[in-house]
C-alpha positions in Angstrom: -8.4 2.4 -22.6 -9.8 0.6 -19.6 -7.9 -2.6 -20.6 -4.7 -0.6 -20.8 -5.3 0.8 -17.3 -6.0 -2.7 -16.0 -2.8 -4.0 -17.5 -0.8 -1.1 -16.1 -2.2 -1.7 -12.6 -1.6 -5.5 -12.9 2.0 -4.8 -13.9 2.5 -2.4 -11.0 0.9 -5.0 -8.7 3.3 -7.7 -9.9 6.2 -5.3 -9.5 5.1 -4.4 -5.9 4.7 -8.1 -5.0 8.2 -8.9 -6.3 9.8 -5.9 -4.5 8.0 -6.8 -1.2 8.9 -10.5 -1.4 12.6 -9.8 -2.2 12.7 -7.3 0.7 11.2 -9.7 3.2 13.5 -12.5 2.1 16.6 -10.2 2.0 15.9 -8.8 5.4 15.2 -12.2 6.9 18.5 -13.5 5.4 20.5 -10.6 6.7 19.1 -10.8 10.2 19.6 -14.6 10.3 23.2 -14.1 9.0 23.8 -11.5 11.7 22.4 -13.7 14.5 24.6 -16.6 13.4 27.6 -14.4 13.1 27.1 -12.8 16.5 26.3 -15.9 18.5 28.0 -18.7 16.7 31.1 -17.1 15.3 31.3 -14.3 17.9 31.6 -11.7 15.1 29.4 -8.6 15.0 29.1 -6.9 11.6 27.5 -3.6 12.5 26.6 -2.5 9.0 24.3 -5.5 8.5 22.1 -4.3 11.4 21.8 -0.8 9.9 21.3 -2.0 6.4 18.7 -4.6 7.4 16.8 -1.9 9.4 16.8 0.5 6.5 15.7 -2.1 4.1 13.0 -3.2 6.5 11.7 0.4 6.8 11.7 0.7 3.0 9.7 -2.5 2.6 7.3 -1.4 5.3 6.5 1.6 3.1 5.9 -0.8 0.2 3.7 -3.0 2.4 1.5 0.0 3.1 1.1 0.4 -0.7 0.4 -3.3 -1.1 -2.3 -3.3 1.6 -3.8 -0.1 0.2 -4.0 -1.8 -3.2 -5.7 -4.9 -1.8 -7.9 -3.1 0.7 -6.3 -5.3 3.3 -5.5 -2.6 5.8 -6.5 -3.0 9.4 -10.0 -1.8 10.1 -12.8 -2.4 12.5 -15.6 -3.8 10.4 -17.9 -5.1 13.1 -19.9 -1.9 13.3 -19.9 -1.5 9.5 -21.0 -5.2 9.1 -23.8 -4.6 11.6 -25.0 -1.3 10.2 -24.9 -2.4 6.5 -25.8 -6.1 7.0 -28.9 -5.8 4.7 -27.6 -3.1 2.4 -24.6 -4.0 0.2 -25.0 -0.8 -1.7 -24.9 1.2 1.5 -21.7 -0.6 2.5 -20.2 0.0 -0.9 -21.0 3.8 -0.6 -19.5 3.8 2.9 -16.3 2.1 1.6 -16.2 4.6 -1.3 -16.5 7.6 1.1 -13.7 6.2 3.3 -11.5 5.8 0.2 -12.2 9.4 -0.8 -11.4 10.6 2.7 -8.1 8.7 2.5 -7.4 10.4 -0.9 -8.0 13.8 0.7 -5.7 12.9 3.7 -2.9 11.6 1.5 -3.3 14.7 -0.7 -2.9 17.0 2.4 0.3 15.2 3.4 1.7 14.8 -0.1 3.0 18.4 -0.3 5.0 18.3 2.9 6.3 14.9 1.9 7.4 16.3 -1.4 9.3 19.1 0.4 11.0 16.5 2.7 11.9 14.3 -0.3 13.4 17.3 -2.2 15.4 18.3 0.8 16.6 14.7 1.3 17.8 14.7 -2.3 19.5 18.1 -2.0 21.1 17.4 1.4 22.1 13.8 1.8 22.2 12.5 5.3 24.9 9.9 6.0 24.2 6.9 8.3 25.0 6.9 12.0 27.2 3.8 12.2 27.9 3.3 8.5 29.0 6.7 7.2 28.9 5.6 3.5 25.2 4.7 3.8 22.8 7.5 2.7 19.7 7.6 4.9 18.0 10.3 2.8 16.4 7.7 0.4 14.1 6.8 3.3 12.3 10.1 2.9 12.3 9.8 -0.9 10.8 6.2 -0.6 8.2 7.5 1.8 7.1 10.0 -0.9 7.0 7.4 -3.6 5.0 5.0 -1.4 2.5 7.9 -0.7 2.2 8.5 -4.5 1.6 4.8 -5.2 -1.0 4.6 -2.4 -2.7 7.6 -3.8 -2.7 6.0 -7.3 -4.2 2.7 -5.9 -6.8 4.6 -3.9 -7.9 6.6 -7.0 -8.1 3.4 -9.0 -10.2 1.8 -6.2 -12.5 4.8 -6.1 -13.1 4.6 -9.9 -13.8 0.9 -9.6 -16.0 1.5 -6.6 -18.1 4.0 -8.5 -18.5 1.5 -11.3 -19.5 -1.2 -8.8 -22.1 1.0 -7.2 -23.5 1.9 -10.7 -23.7 -1.8 -11.5 -25.5 -2.4 -8.2 -28.1 0.2 -9.2 -28.6 -1.4 -12.6 -28.9 -4.9 -11.3 -31.3 -4.0 -8.6 -34.1 -3.2 -11.1 -33.1 -5.9 -13.6 -35.5 -8.6 -14.5 -34.5 -12.2 -14.7 -35.1 -14.2 -17.8 -38.0 -16.1 -16.2 -39.9 -12.8 -15.6 -39.1 -12.5 -11.9 -36.9 -10.0 -10.3 -33.2 -10.9 -10.2 -32.0 -12.3 -7.0 -35.3 -13.9 -6.0 
């Protein structure tokens, strides 16, 4: 079962990486095209600006998911590094507690986000400059990104508990030469 879960999360990670890469490249291409059009050809195609903005917002949501998965979010680790310099297990427990706090926070905001996503589905909002463009999918993608972030956090918490359990087992383990491990 654990292997299946690992394979599922690695598949989701590959999918997220592909989506974020395509979004970054697509947005970069559209903005470059628009700049060339505006300043070289003196043509302004308004819908490219709106579309690239909405795609950028969508991929920022997925970048949040990606950084949650990789624990690459911005944090101030100087105090944590100082406090837990000699206690890797204490640091792991601290990281686990912050992940659990993040799960609780996302859980609190998930219900209102669900309501917004359902309302966005029921009442489509046309774009400002491009009337045919539906802006409602931004709220729906926010909800999906919150669900994916929650999924990654839960997985990281389970892995964190396993790591802490392994730290406890290895701390009292005896090396093959009879000395304590790590000496």
